VONU-366714 format. One line per field, with one value per residue (C-alpha): residue number from 1; x, y, z. Coordinates in steps of 0.1 Angstrom, whole numbers. Example, Ala and Ser with C-alpha at 12.3 -4.5 7.8 and 13.67 -1.06 7.14 Angstrom:
<recs>
marmi: (1:2);
c1: (123:137);
c2: (-45:-11);
c3: (78:71);
</recs>
This chain:
<recs>
marmi: (1:2:3:4:5:6:7:8:9:10:11:12:13:14:15:16:17:18:19:20:21:22:23:24:25:26:27:28:29:30:31:32:33:34:35:36:37:38:39:40:41:42:43:44:45:46:47:48:49:50:51:52:53:54:55:56:57:58:59:60:61:62:63:64:65:66:67:68:69:70:71:72:73:74:75:76:77:78:79:80:81:82:83:84:85:86:87:88:89:90:91:92:93:94:95:96:97:98:99:100:101:102:103:104:105:106:107:108:109:110:111:112:113:114:115:116:117:118:119:120:121:122:123:124:125:126:127:128:129:130:131:132:133:134:135:136:137:138:139:140:141:142:143:144:145:146:147:148:149:150:151:152:153:154:155:156:157:158:159:160:161:162:163:164:165:166:167:168:169:170:171:172:173:174:175:176:177:178:179:180:181:182:183:184:185:186:187:188:189:190:191:192:193:194:195:196:197:198:199:200:201:202:203:204:205:206:207:208:209:210:211:212:213:214:215:216:217:218:219:220:221:222:223:224:225:226:227:228:229:230:231:232:233:234:235:236:237:238:239:240:241:242:243:244:245:246:247:248:249:250:251:252:253:254:255:256:257:258:259:260:261:262:263:264:265:266:267:268:269:270:271:272:273:274:275:276:277:278:279:280:281:282:283:284:285:286:287:288:289:290:291:292:293:294:295:296:297:298:299:300:301:302:303:304:305:306:307:308:309:310:311:312:313:314:315:316:317:318:319:320:321:322:323:324:325:326:327:328:329:330:331:332:333:334:335:336:337:338:339:340:341:342:343:344:345:346:347:348:349:350:351:352:353:354:355:356:357:358:359:360:361:362:363:364:365:366:367:368:369:370:371:372:373:374:375:376:377:378:379:380:381:382:383:384:385:386:387:388:389:390:391:392:393:394:395:396:397:398:399:400:401:402:403:404:405:406:407:408:409:410:411:412:413:414:415:416:417:418:419:420:421:422:423);
c1: (-210:-187:-161:-127:-96:-74:-75:-50:-50:-30:-32:-23:-35:-57:-61:-92:-95:-132:-150:-159:-164:-142:-119:-110:-105:-91:-95:-111:-76:-65:-93:-79:-108:-86:-93:-71:-66:-82:-85:-94:-107:-107:-125:-121:-101:-124:-127:-155:-147:-130:-133:-121:-102:-128:-156:-136:-132:-170:-181:-155:-144:-113:-118:-101:-73:-73:-44:-43:-15:-5:5:25:13:20:-1:-22:-30:-48:-25:-10:-23:3:-15:14:40:58:67:67:100:134:169:180:194:219:245:224:234:267:248:223:251:268:236:217:179:154:144:180:189:158:166:199:181:189:168:133:144:171:144:122:150:155:118:112:140:129:108:75:91:119:95:73:102:116:83:73:104:98:62:69:94:68:43:66:69:31:17:-12:-27:-9:-14:9:13:25:46:80:71:59:42:5:12:40:18:-10:16:27:-9:-16:10:-6:-32:-5:15:-15:-18:19:22:-12:-14:-43:-30:-48:-35:-32:-25:4:12:17:46:68:70:89:121:104:78:103:85:53:36:2:7:17:-14:-35:-18:-26:-62:-67:-46:-42:-74:-99:-79:-74:-111:-122:-99:-104:-67:-67:-88:-73:-56:-27:-7:26:15:47:66:88:63:27:8:-24:-43:-27:-33:-69:-75:-61:-80:-113:-108:-100:-131:-152:-142:-148:-114:-110:-86:-53:-26:11:8:30:60:87:68:33:21:-17:-20:-37:-62:-69:-74:-100:-118:-120:-128:-98:-97:-62:-35:-1:32:20:53:48:10:-3:-28:-53:-46:-52:-85:-96:-86:-105:-137:-135:-128:-96:-73:-37:-14:19:52:75:106:106:121:148:156:157:180:154:151:113:92:57:31:13:6:-7:-29:-45:-50:-67:-92:-77:-80:-44:-29:8:27:62:65:85:105:141:143:130:135:113:96:88:55:67:96:71:51:82:90:53:58:93:93:57:46:17:9:15:-23:-27:1:-15:-48:-30:-14:-46:-82:-74:-49:-76:-99:-73:-72:-108:-107:-123:-148:-120:-89:-77:-98:-101:-138:-161:-168:-137:-107:-84:-54:-34:1:14:41:61:53:27:10:2:15:50:51:58:80:106:122:117:101:93:62:66:38:17:-15:-32:-67:-59:-28:7:26:48:36:60:54:47:11:11:36);
c2: (139:134:162:155:175:144:116:87:65:37:15:-21:-36:-18:-37:-20:-44:-33:-67:-89:-86:-67:-81:-107:-142:-174:-176:-141:-127:-136:-116:-82:-68:-63:-42:-42:-13:9:45:64:99:121:153:173:145:115:90:98:71:37:15:9:35:33:41:69:86:86:95:118:153:170:204:233:234:196:172:141:116:83:55:41:6:4:-9:10:-2:16:36:12:11:5:-9:-10:17:33:63:89:88:105:92:59:26:18:9:-21:-39:-50:-64:-82:-98:-109:-127:-104:-106:-77:-87:-89:-55:-39:-56:-38:-5:-1:-8:6:24:42:55:64:86:103:108:122:147:159:190:188:205:180:151:165:172:137:119:141:132:94:97:117:90:64:83:86:48:44:46:70:58:45:39:59:45:63:42:59:82:56:81:90:126:118:94:120:145:121:114:151:155:131:154:180:153:145:182:186:155:153:116:98:89:67:72:43:45:22:34:-2:-7:-17:-13:19:17:39:11:-18:-48:-27:-34:-35:0:13:-2:15:48:44:36:64:91:86:69:95:123:104:96:131:147:120:115:79:54:23:10:-15:-34:-55:-88:-108:-121:-94:-68:-73:-104:-116:-105:-70:-67:-77:-51:-23:-33:-37:-2:12:-5:11:46:39:28:-1:-29:-41:-63:-72:-109:-140:-124:-140:-169:-182:-159:-162:-129:-143:-162:-130:-111:-137:-136:-98:-95:-72:-55:-70:-91:-82:-101:-137:-154:-180:-185:-221:-239:-235:-198:-194:-213:-189:-158:-171:-178:-144:-125:-109:-96:-109:-80:-96:-77:-99:-77:-75:-110:-101:-69:-88:-115:-141:-174:-173:-161:-145:-172:-158:-190:-207:-178:-176:-213:-212:-186:-157:-123:-112:-77:-67:-37:-22:-21:11:17:22:-16:-23:9:0:27:8:-10:-24:-40:-54:-69:-87:-102:-111:-134:-147:-152:-152:-173:-152:-152:-119:-113:-121:-98:-69:-76:-77:-43:-25:-36:-59:-34:-7:-29:-35:2:10:30:5:31:55:35:4:3:22:29:57:80:70:93:91:75:53:44:38:13:8:-29:-46:-65:-56:-90:-79:-54:-81:-100:-72:-64:-28:-16:21:37:61:83:84:103:113:126:131:152:140:130:144:179:204:225:214:207:227:244);
c3: (-278:-249:-243:-229:-218:-223:-248:-248:-278:-294:-262:-272:-239:-214:-181:-166:-136:-138:-141:-112:-74:-50:-37:-63:-50:-66:-104:-105:-96:-132:-148:-159:-178:-208:-239:-270:-294:-268:-258:-226:-223:-192:-183:-151:-135:-142:-169:-193:-219:-217:-248:-283:-302:-330:-307:-291:-325:-329:-294:-279:-288:-274:-258:-275:-249:-244:-249:-272:-266:-282:-259:-289:-286:-249:-220:-195:-160:-131:-109:-84:-48:-22:9:34:39:68:47:74:92:97:90:76:88:61:87:97:65:81:111:89:68:100:109:133:130:130:165:177:163:179:212:212:210:173:142:148:179:160:137:166:180:147:141:175:170:135:130:111:82:81:82:55:32:36:32:2:-17:-11:-21:-53:-64:-57:-77:-107:-106:-109:-74:-72:-39:-8:29:53:88:119:143:147:176:201:224:223:215:190:171:169:156:129:118:117:89:65:51:44:26:4:-5:-12:-34:-50:-42:-24:11:36:72:96:134:143:178:187:163:192:230:235:256:283:287:287:304:307:273:290:304:269:254:281:272:235:243:268:253:216:203:215:198:166:164:172:147:121:117:107:88:104:135:131:157:155:169:175:204:218:205:214:224:209:240:239:202:206:234:213:181:199:214:180:165:192:181:144:130:107:118:104:119:114:118:118:102:124:141:140:168:164:146:115:136:156:123:112:146:146:109:102:68:63:79:67:62:71:63:90:86:84:62:91:92:55:59:86:67:36:56:73:40:55:28:30:23:13:12:-10:-8:30:35:10:28:62:48:56:38:37:9:10:6:-24:-42:-10:-2:-36:-38:-3:-15:4:-13:-18:-21:-23:-11:-7:31:25:57:69:72:36:16:-14:-34:-66:-70:-104:-85:-60:-89:-102:-68:-64:-94:-89:-51:-40:-70:-81:-119:-136:-138:-101:-92:-112:-94:-60:-67:-79:-71:-42:-27:-29:-10:17:25:20:-12:-37:-49:-59:-68:-85:-116:-150:-155:-165:-136:-116:-109:-138:-121:-145:-156:-192:-198:-230:-233:-256:-227:-192:-180:-192:-163:-136:-160:-163:-130:-120:-153:-150:-166:-194:-181:-149:-145:-112:-118:-154:-147:-154:-123:-110:-121:-134:-103:-67:-61:-29:-6);
</recs>
């Protein structure tokens, strides 16, 4: 007899995401591994039973101090995995809205010393305590909306020492929030004003001064670079990514967001774990990504936040055989904390089916940040990260804009906890 400290019953639709290869591609993205009239049981933070409610009654016994809860005919999905966030920053850029409405682009605002550089000034001037408190609040709100795992990029210090400082805060954030956080080094988010017209020198500084420390202290899992005109060229991006690969970091790239810069082709050539944004990617780029097995991380709310007319190429990517994940791109430029809202825009603007969107936000997103063994699926032996929604079908979650879960569990404990996880 299996013992459990938590049993959830009366699940009308359980999308386990537990059948098929990882990442899912093509038609496999529509396979949710669904169970009806289901139950799950958790013990010591991991699933010990996933199956029918009838079997659960026969095979599982609740511990004396355990909790039994009815999902009330709702749906259960794995905790969402957000594979692209810039959650660690100070300040905000709400004043940019007037500039955007007047027609100023992201690149133009940054070129005036605003935009990203405004956030850099605020982040450089913030104490560690201030940064932790601000990021913790954002992450807790994200967790309450169903995100139990997310990537956290650096990128708002734009000095080797400052980037190391930011990455050094991520483990503390994980302890404070209880969420699974994956740190990514994005020192090449932009060319700092101190290095204007000297992008090569800045790349040299990141390679010589930041990467060895990051690798030695194991501060990041991935290295990312913003490969766009006005930021970093294909050659500069490749030089940094190859250096990062040499010290053991996985590779990511911001690619082809504003123009077709060659970033997607570079991602395919280097075998990057993911290429992100990809608004201006071509059919040939999609073919290269598919052949190389690079995951396309699409951020369907970012064009909206940037007042752009383009939409994330979700349908084109899936149809080309590219594994697709979706994320919030949480940042001062696109302050999005809700993965359910991302799911809706994945359907209504990126043209994914609801099932594809759910796959992109769970199992494929977990692959995109290297945590497939621990996140994105509901299965026996895995950490009990899941969200319960008051809808009879999991595919209703993307249908309803910004639907909030009624309960979220991280390792079998309700999130957010009644008391802070750590201080």
